[in-house]
C-alpha positions as MATLAB code, in Angstrom:
seq = 'MKWQDRQGSGNIEDRRGQRMGGVGLPLGGGIGGIVLILAISFLTGTNPLDLIGSLNAPVEESGGPPPADDPQAKFISVVLGSTEETWRQIFQQNGQAYVPPILVLFSDATQSGCGLGQSAMGPFYCPEDQKVYLDLSFFRELDSRFGAPGDFAQAYVVAHEVGHHVQTLFGVSSRVTAQRQRGSEREANALSVRLELQADCYAGVWGASAARSGLLETGDVEEGLTAAAAIGDDRLQRQSQGRVVPESFTHGSSAERVRWFKRGLESGRVDGCDTFGGS';
ca = [
     137.488  112.561  107.902;
     139.751  115.587  107.488;
     142.577  113.666  105.867;
     143.433  115.872  102.897;
     146.777  117.711  103.074;
     147.971  115.429  105.872;
     151.249  113.555  105.731;
     150.892  109.919  104.711;
     152.984  106.939  105.703;
     155.912  105.798  103.625;
     155.341  102.197  104.699;
     153.171  101.318  101.693;
     154.067   98.631   99.180;
     151.952   98.830   96.032;
     151.662   95.517   94.180;
     148.472   96.320   92.307;
     148.499   95.227   88.700;
     151.352   92.796   89.205;
     150.923   89.370   87.644;
     150.963   86.215   89.731;
     152.305   83.142   88.020;
     155.336   81.093   87.129;
     158.099   81.563   84.642;
     156.088   79.493   82.224;
     158.625   76.909   81.124;
     157.294   75.296   77.926;
     156.954   71.715   79.176;
     153.731   71.388   77.233;
     155.763   71.864   74.045;
     156.921   68.256   74.049;
     160.389   66.753   73.899;
     162.154   70.104   73.480;
     161.136   71.295   76.914;
     162.223   68.047   78.523;
     165.589   68.131   76.758;
     166.117   71.708   77.965;
     165.379   70.703   81.560;
     167.787   67.731   81.372;
     170.517   69.908   79.853;
     170.237   72.542   82.599;
     170.139   69.782   85.220;
     173.334   68.204   83.853;
     175.203   71.508   83.719;
     174.155   72.689   87.181;
     173.946   69.373   89.040;
     170.351   70.153   90.032;
     167.627   67.543   90.470;
     165.315   67.903   87.422;
     162.195   67.800   89.617;
     163.538   70.568   91.849;
     164.360   72.629   88.785;
     160.847   72.247   87.392;
     159.362   73.297   90.719;
     161.536   76.398   91.058;
     160.968   77.541   87.492;
     157.207   77.292   87.827;
     156.876   78.742   91.322;
     154.703   81.846   91.717;
     156.701   85.045   91.268;
     156.008   88.722   91.768;
     157.948   91.841   91.114;
     158.708   94.015   94.115;
     156.234   96.811   94.747;
     156.668  100.473   95.529;
     154.734  103.453   96.851;
     151.282  104.185   95.382;
     151.060  106.833   92.652;
     150.563  110.378   93.901;
     147.336  110.829   91.919;
     145.554  107.881   93.570;
     143.225  109.452   96.174;
     142.115  106.203   97.817;
     145.668  104.942   98.231;
     146.636  108.377   99.552;
     143.802  108.162  102.086;
     145.005  104.752  103.245;
     148.548  106.077  103.643;
     147.252  108.962  105.793;
     145.295  106.553  108.001;
     148.342  104.296  108.308;
     150.478  107.317  109.184;
     147.976  108.285  111.870;
     148.133  104.803  113.409;
     151.926  105.043  113.409;
     151.793  108.323  115.313;
     149.320  106.914  117.837;
     151.193  103.720  118.561;
     154.589  105.390  118.554;
     153.408  107.656  121.370;
     151.864  104.771  123.320;
     154.986  102.618  123.020;
     157.223  105.553  124.007;
     155.140  106.080  127.149;
     156.012  102.496  128.079;
     159.697  102.886  127.273;
     159.451  100.895  124.036;
     160.029  101.598  120.360;
     157.196  101.028  117.925;
     158.141   99.289  114.672;
     155.286   99.928  112.212;
     154.024   97.327  109.751;
     154.231   97.546  105.980;
     150.838   97.826  104.275;
     150.689   95.958  100.969;
     148.132   97.026   98.372;
     147.352   94.221   95.945;
     144.819   93.118   93.353;
     143.233   89.645   93.294;
     146.127   87.677   94.814;
     149.622   88.091   96.203;
     152.261   86.148   98.083;
     152.638   86.811  101.814;
     154.775   85.358  104.570;
     151.680   83.387  105.587;
     151.062   81.923  102.126;
     148.996   83.021   99.167;
     146.713   85.947   99.976;
     143.549   86.396   97.931;
     140.984   89.168   97.701;
     138.222   86.786   98.820;
     139.953   86.529  102.207;
     139.416   90.218  102.885;
     142.103   92.378  104.524;
     144.500   90.421  106.712;
     147.651   90.755  108.780;
     150.518   88.285  108.529;
     152.663   88.061  111.682;
     155.362   86.125  109.811;
     156.380   89.142  107.721;
     154.599   91.795  109.833;
     152.649   93.157  106.884;
     149.020   94.174  106.401;
     147.504   93.025  103.092;
     144.650   94.948  101.502;
     142.800   94.782   98.198;
     141.009   98.126   97.906;
     138.061   96.401   96.215;
     137.071   95.210   99.699;
     135.836   98.706  100.481;
     133.310   98.530   97.650;
     132.060   95.301   99.181;
     131.994   96.897  102.629;
     129.643   99.515  101.218;
     127.454   97.489   98.827;
     127.294   94.109  100.578;
     127.692   94.993  104.237;
     126.025   98.411  104.205;
     128.930  100.161  105.900;
     129.925  103.140  103.733;
     132.191  106.037  104.641;
     135.877  106.803  104.942;
     136.022  106.143  108.680;
     134.548  102.672  108.111;
     137.532  102.040  105.848;
     139.912  103.540  108.379;
     138.497  101.244  111.074;
     139.385   98.218  108.914;
     142.982   99.412  108.537;
     143.268  100.241  112.242;
     141.923   96.790  113.154;
     144.625   95.056  111.097;
     147.274   97.344  112.607;
     145.842   96.243  115.959;
     146.914   92.705  115.089;
     150.416   94.021  114.444;
     150.421   95.617  117.897;
     149.384   92.255  119.357;
     152.370   90.677  117.617;
     154.739   93.257  119.091;
     153.212   92.777  122.547;
     153.624   88.997  122.252;
     149.882   88.382  122.532;
     149.560   86.704  119.130;
     152.273   84.110  119.793;
     150.809   83.225  123.204;
     147.332   82.818  121.744;
     148.677   80.684  118.885;
     150.334   78.336  121.372;
     147.145   78.091  123.445;
     144.994   77.436  120.370;
     147.241   74.546  119.325;
     146.780   72.873  122.712;
     142.997   73.259  122.908;
     139.944   71.898  121.150;
     138.463   73.504  118.064;
     135.835   75.214  120.171;
     138.464   76.564  122.579;
     140.607   77.688  119.643;
     137.655   79.577  118.161;
     136.963   81.273  121.488;
     140.584   82.448  121.716;
     140.413   83.710  118.150;
     137.335   85.764  119.062;
     139.143   87.360  122.009;
     142.104   88.179  119.762;
     139.858   89.832  117.168;
     137.896   91.795  119.769;
     141.118   93.126  121.235;
     142.147   94.293  117.750;
     138.768   96.065  117.557;
     139.491   97.741  120.881;
     142.947   98.775  119.686;
     141.290  100.276  116.602;
     139.157  102.277  119.018;
     142.256  103.435  120.893;
     143.578  104.768  117.603;
     140.176  106.370  116.895;
     140.337  108.250  120.194;
     143.789  109.558  119.297;
     142.637  110.492  115.776;
     139.754  112.476  117.262;
     142.144  114.417  119.496;
     144.341  115.237  116.510;
     141.403  116.707  114.585;
     141.290  113.943  111.975;
     137.658  112.993  112.622;
     134.467  114.775  111.626;
     130.888  114.566  112.850;
     129.431  111.175  111.946;
     132.764  109.382  111.605;
     132.400  107.392  114.821;
     128.965  106.207  113.730;
     130.495  104.976  110.449;
     133.035  102.961  112.388;
     130.415  101.450  114.680;
     128.314  100.507  111.650;
     131.306   98.765  110.090;
     132.062   96.884  113.314;
     128.457   95.680  113.498;
     128.345   94.788  109.793;
     131.146   92.227  110.002;
     130.090   90.412  113.170;
     130.057   86.611  112.882;
     126.357   86.348  113.675;
     125.376   88.756  110.925;
     127.685   87.161  108.371;
     126.465   83.663  109.209;
     122.842   84.733  108.990;
     123.501   86.240  105.551;
     125.444   83.256  104.200;
     123.708   80.243  105.759;
     120.500   81.543  107.284;
     121.386   80.487  110.840;
     123.828   81.418  113.579;
     126.286   78.969  115.185;
     127.955   80.807  118.101;
     130.495   78.064  118.873;
     131.942   78.519  115.390;
     132.510   82.267  115.811;
     136.082   83.384  115.122;
     135.719   87.195  115.179;
     132.875   87.902  117.606;
     129.252   88.909  117.296;
     128.194   92.313  116.000;
     127.322   93.437  119.527;
     130.703   92.303  120.876;
     132.639   94.009  118.121;
     130.763   97.266  118.623;
     131.198   97.083  122.396;
     134.964   96.609  122.291;
     135.485   99.181  119.564;
     133.512  101.673  121.672;
     135.527  100.764  124.750;
     138.739  101.680  122.958;
     137.186  104.881  121.631;
     135.922  105.968  125.038;
     138.969  105.041  127.114;
     141.744  105.649  124.607;
     143.839  103.293  126.712;
     145.514   99.983  125.912;
     144.885   98.642  129.401;
     141.156   98.944  128.762;
     141.414   96.326  126.005;
     141.967   93.160  128.033;
     139.563   90.844  126.223;
     141.289   87.820  127.775;
     140.753   88.775  131.397;
     136.963   88.404  131.644;
     134.277   85.912  130.710;
];
């Protein structure tokens, strides 16, 4: 990708290196800690149990922009900025204003509006706070474990999570959540698959726009298709448990993910991404 010297997004929150944990009140120190709690409780009129819980709750310092000498973070900010340009234009064409998400860079674990986010979960989008969460170590795993190297493979991952943000703005996510709560587990999984495939298609819509802007190079599309295939449910299940259980899919098969990503790439249109309208 020809991303160097391009303007990056300012909507990055860098929490890498921040410590997760509580205040660390010394209750294990014996009677002194208990006396301290009771004294604070008496002076403030606070329930001692509530005070213990608040003092030992997970805390984080607020983050900021990534350092200027961090090339990978800079790359991510350029990709995010490109998605903002794409979706701003699309929303404007429909008489709407696009409100971009914040992308949070973190290490190991961080608090989100959807609960505790951990690296093992992979990149995720939280509709409650409208933020994308990403531990950059996932890209090493994408290369070494899933066999999907390349900068456009990484960009596809970011664009897919931004696709979930677009679904939130369109109201798709809330409708699907309501439907999933009313249905069986199998029906809920099927709806989840359609939601994920639409996010893949939206990533393709961004890819088409990025190609028109000169951001892509020869071979980039192939990297994205490889990444889409690498994280299909069937492939992941075969790797982890040696068998495939289609009714438990939540993201779609490799073939489905490739097909919908390609559809977005080839059409470049949001109305070509109706994964809920067909069988």
